[in-house]
C-alpha positions as CSV (number, residue, x, y, z in Angstrom):
1,M,-15.2,-40.0,-24.1
2,T,-18.1,-41.7,-23.9
3,A,-21.3,-42.1,-21.8
4,S,-20.2,-46.2,-20.9
5,H,-17.1,-45.3,-20.2
6,A,-18.0,-42.1,-18.1
7,L,-21.0,-44.4,-16.3
8,T,-18.3,-47.6,-15.8
9,L,-16.2,-44.9,-13.9
10,F,-19.0,-43.4,-11.9
11,L,-19.9,-46.4,-10.9
12,A,-16.2,-48.1,-10.3
13,Q,-15.3,-45.1,-8.2
14,T,-15.9,-45.6,-3.8
15,P,-17.1,-43.4,-2.2
16,T,-14.6,-41.3,0.8
17,S,-16.2,-42.9,3.7
18,P,-17.5,-46.1,4.6
19,T,-20.6,-45.3,6.1
20,G,-24.3,-47.8,7.1
21,P,-25.4,-49.6,10.0
22,E,-23.2,-52.4,8.8
23,F,-19.8,-50.0,9.2
24,G,-17.4,-51.9,11.7
25,K,-19.5,-54.5,13.1
26,A,-17.1,-56.9,12.4
27,S,-14.2,-55.0,13.7
28,P,-14.3,-55.8,17.6
29,I,-15.0,-60.0,16.6
30,G,-12.3,-60.2,14.5
31,L,-9.7,-58.7,16.7
32,V,-11.1,-61.0,19.7
33,I,-11.2,-64.8,17.4
34,I,-7.5,-63.3,16.9
35,L,-5.9,-62.5,20.4
36,A,-7.2,-65.8,20.6
37,L,-5.8,-68.0,18.2
38,L,-2.3,-66.0,18.7
39,V,-2.7,-66.4,22.6
40,G,-4.0,-70.9,21.2
41,T,-0.4,-70.3,18.9
42,V,1.8,-69.1,22.0
43,L,0.2,-71.6,24.5
44,L,1.2,-74.9,21.7
45,I,4.7,-73.2,21.4
46,R,5.2,-73.3,24.7
47,N,4.1,-76.5,25.4
48,M,5.7,-78.2,22.5
49,N,8.9,-76.3,23.3
50,K,8.4,-78.3,27.0
51,K,8.5,-81.2,25.1
52,I,11.4,-81.2,23.4
53,K,13.7,-80.4,26.3
54,R,12.6,-82.9,27.9
55,L,13.2,-86.1,24.9
56,P,15.9,-87.9,25.2
57,E,18.8,-87.0,23.6
58,S,19.7,-90.4,21.6
59,F,16.9,-93.2,21.6
60,E,19.6,-95.9,21.5
61,P,19.4,-98.5,24.3
62,E,22.1,-98.5,26.5
63,H,22.3,-102.1,27.0
64,P,21.1,-104.0,24.9
65,E,20.9,-107.2,24.8
66,P,22.6,-109.9,22.9
67,D,19.6,-111.2,21.8
68,Q,18.5,-107.8,20.5
69,D,19.3,-106.5,16.9
70,A,21.1,-103.0,17.1
71,D,18.3,-101.6,15.5
72,E,15.5,-102.7,17.2
73,G,12.3,-100.8,16.1
74,T,12.8,-101.7,12.2
75,D,10.5,-104.0,11.3
76,R,11.8,-106.7,9.3
77,G,8.2,-108.8,8.0
78,A,8.9,-111.6,6.7
79,A,11.4,-111.8,4.2
80,H,14.8,-113.0,5.4
81,P,17.5,-111.2,3.9
82,D,19.6,-114.6,3.1
83,D,16.3,-115.4,0.2
84,K,16.5,-115.8,-2.6
85,R,13.0,-116.4,-3.7
86,S,11.5,-114.0,-5.9
87,G,8.3,-113.6,-3.9
88,S,7.2,-116.9,-4.8
89,E,6.7,-119.5,-2.3
90,S,7.9,-123.1,-3.5
91,A,7.3,-126.2,-1.8
């Protein structure tokens, strides 16, 4: 075993018990943040479940008027289905 290999092994080893003035200070703050995120997620899921339960089973109009299409939510634009022109306006 060469000296550089031994030095690499020595430097790569971690201490058995972490020590120092900064050890363990982030744990309580991280725990509070994680708990706040979990509470927020649970509240959002409950709220969305309530809203989904209030939705109607179908969005079809109950009593469509005679002048309404069956698909009134679709914007067909300015082109008519029987229009044979290919996009160019000829007068």
